C-alpha positions as CSV (number, residue, x, y, z in Angstrom):
1,R,-23.4,-2.7,-37.1
2,I,-23.3,-6.7,-37.4
3,G,-19.7,-6.4,-38.8
4,R,-18.6,-4.1,-36.0
5,R,-20.1,-6.8,-33.4
6,L,-18.2,-9.8,-34.9
7,L,-15.1,-7.7,-35.7
8,R,-15.2,-6.8,-31.6
9,E,-15.8,-10.8,-30.8
10,R,-12.7,-11.7,-32.9
11,T,-10.4,-9.0,-31.1
12,G,-11.3,-10.0,-27.7
13,G,-14.6,-7.6,-27.1
14,E,-18.2,-8.8,-26.4
15,R,-20.0,-11.8,-27.8
16,P,-22.3,-11.2,-30.9
17,A,-25.9,-12.8,-30.7
18,L,-26.9,-15.8,-33.0
19,L,-28.6,-14.1,-35.1
20,D,-25.4,-12.4,-36.0
21,R,-23.7,-15.7,-36.5
22,L,-26.2,-17.0,-38.9
23,L,-26.5,-13.9,-41.1
24,A,-22.2,-14.3,-41.0
25,L,-22.6,-17.8,-41.8
26,R,-25.0,-17.4,-44.4
27,V,-23.2,-14.6,-46.2
28,R,-20.2,-16.6,-46.1
29,R,-22.1,-19.7,-47.8
30,Q,-23.6,-17.4,-50.1
31,L,-20.4,-16.4,-51.9
32,G,-18.8,-19.8,-52.2
33,G,-15.9,-20.2,-50.2
34,L,-14.6,-17.2,-50.7
35,R,-11.8,-16.2,-47.8
36,Y,-10.7,-12.6,-49.0
37,F,-11.5,-10.1,-51.2
38,I,-9.1,-7.7,-53.0
39,C,-10.2,-4.2,-53.5
40,G,-8.6,-1.5,-55.9
41,G,-9.6,1.1,-58.1
42,A,-12.2,2.6,-55.8
43,W,-12.4,4.0,-52.5
44,L,-13.5,1.2,-50.0
45,D,-15.9,2.7,-47.0
46,P,-14.3,1.7,-44.1
47,A,-17.6,0.8,-42.8
48,L,-18.0,-1.8,-45.6
49,E,-14.5,-3.1,-45.2
50,R,-15.2,-3.4,-41.4
51,F,-18.8,-5.7,-42.3
52,F,-16.4,-7.8,-44.5
53,L,-13.7,-8.3,-41.5
54,G,-16.9,-8.9,-39.2
55,I,-18.0,-11.9,-40.9
56,G,-14.7,-14.0,-41.2
57,F,-13.1,-12.4,-44.8
58,R,-10.0,-10.8,-44.8
59,V,-9.9,-7.5,-47.0
60,L,-7.0,-6.9,-49.5
61,Q,-6.3,-3.2,-50.8
62,G,-3.8,-2.1,-53.2
63,Y,-3.2,1.3,-54.8
64,G,-1.5,2.1,-58.2
65,M,-1.9,3.5,-61.4
66,T,-1.2,2.6,-65.3
67,E,1.8,5.2,-65.0
68,T,3.4,2.9,-62.5
69,S,3.1,-0.7,-63.7
70,P,0.5,-0.3,-62.0
71,V,0.9,-1.2,-58.4
72,I,2.5,1.4,-55.8
73,A,1.0,0.2,-52.1
74,L,-0.4,-3.2,-51.1
75,S,-1.9,-4.2,-48.1
76,E,-0.3,-7.8,-46.9
77,M,-2.2,-10.6,-45.2
78,G,-2.0,-10.5,-41.5
79,R,-0.6,-6.8,-42.0
80,S,-3.4,-4.5,-42.9
81,R,-5.2,-1.4,-41.6
82,I,-8.6,-0.4,-41.8
83,G,-9.3,2.2,-44.2
84,S,-5.5,1.5,-45.5
85,V,-4.3,0.5,-49.0
86,G,-1.0,-0.8,-47.3
87,R,2.4,-0.2,-47.6
88,P,4.7,1.0,-50.4
89,L,6.0,-2.0,-52.6
90,D,10.0,-2.8,-52.1
91,H,11.6,-0.3,-54.2
92,T,9.0,2.2,-54.4
93,E,9.2,5.1,-53.0
94,V,5.8,7.2,-51.8
95,R,5.8,11.0,-50.1
96,I,3.0,13.1,-49.4
97,A,3.4,16.6,-51.1
98,P,2.8,19.7,-49.2
99,D,-0.5,20.0,-50.8
100,G,-1.2,16.3,-49.4
101,E,-0.8,14.8,-53.0
102,I,0.6,11.6,-53.1
103,E,4.0,11.5,-54.9
104,T,5.8,8.5,-55.7
105,R,9.1,7.2,-57.4
106,G,11.4,4.0,-58.5
107,A,11.5,1.6,-61.3
108,H,7.8,1.3,-61.6
109,V,7.2,5.0,-62.7
110,M,7.1,5.0,-66.6
111,L,9.4,7.4,-68.4
112,G,6.9,9.5,-70.4
113,Y,4.1,9.5,-72.4
114,Y,4.3,7.6,-76.3
115,G,3.9,10.3,-78.6
116,N,5.5,12.4,-76.5
117,G,9.0,12.3,-77.6
118,G,10.0,10.4,-74.6
119,T,9.6,13.7,-72.7
120,P,7.9,13.4,-69.4
121,G,4.8,15.3,-68.9
122,A,4.2,17.7,-66.2
123,E,3.5,15.2,-63.2
124,L,7.0,14.1,-63.7
125,R,9.5,16.1,-61.8
126,D,13.0,14.7,-60.7
127,G,11.8,11.5,-61.0
128,W,8.7,11.8,-58.7
129,L,5.2,10.9,-60.4
130,S,2.5,13.2,-59.2
131,T,-0.3,10.8,-59.3
132,G,-3.2,13.4,-58.4
133,D,-4.7,11.6,-55.9
134,L,-4.5,12.9,-51.9
135,G,-3.5,11.0,-49.0
136,R,-1.6,10.6,-45.5
137,L,1.1,8.0,-44.5
138,D,1.0,6.9,-41.0
139,E,3.5,6.5,-39.0
140,D,4.4,2.8,-39.7
141,G,4.2,3.7,-43.7
142,F,0.5,2.8,-44.0
143,L,-0.7,4.7,-46.8
144,F,-4.5,5.8,-46.7
145,V,-5.9,7.7,-49.9
146,T,-8.3,10.6,-48.7
147,G,-9.7,12.1,-52.2
148,R,-8.4,13.2,-55.9
149,K,-6.6,16.6,-56.0
150,K,-9.1,18.2,-59.0
151,D,-12.1,17.5,-56.9
152,M,-10.9,19.9,-54.4
153,L,-13.3,22.7,-53.4
154,V,-11.5,26.1,-52.4
155,L,-14.0,28.1,-50.0
156,S,-14.4,32.1,-50.2
157,N,-11.7,32.2,-47.2
158,G,-9.2,30.8,-49.1
159,K,-9.6,27.2,-47.2
160,K,-9.4,23.9,-49.4
161,I,-11.9,20.7,-48.7
162,S,-11.5,17.5,-50.4
163,C,-15.0,16.6,-51.9
164,A,-14.3,12.8,-51.3
165,E,-14.2,13.8,-47.6
166,L,-17.5,16.0,-47.7
167,E,-19.1,12.6,-48.9
168,K,-18.1,10.7,-46.9
169,G,-19.2,12.7,-44.2
170,L,-22.6,13.1,-45.4
171,G,-23.1,9.8,-46.4
172,R,-22.8,9.3,-42.6
173,S,-26.3,11.6,-41.7
174,R,-28.8,10.4,-41.5
175,L,-30.5,13.4,-42.9
176,V,-29.1,12.9,-46.5
């Protein structure tokens, strides 16, 4: 709540209470003068990102994997979106497959796995690496990671649901 209020202030909204300002100052002081956080390796809850933005920290997110040397997308200072891991790096192509899986190709993608005779695995097709992650690209090219393909539940009616999205929804419930 405090992060949301402070973020509204920074973007021209309402002014937060003195208590909110003092808490933000105390958190910044206890973190020893840090100005920004870099997050990668796991999903960052947008509520937590808003909190840190609201109390005056910049939050940069990145996305990649070992097979991609390792970065695919990265937030830029002053050009980020809440919940996004940034835009693909230069000379890095990213697309979303029909099933929602993130695919990438470019010089950053491995040639194949060691000990496999240099033969690419099933993850590589026509130079495109299937990451195993689900995501979406917005109209400005920002990448949002929404879950893992292997964590999809298939309902009795055939509809597929991402466990990550289900967990996020349950996590917002006051009953859970």
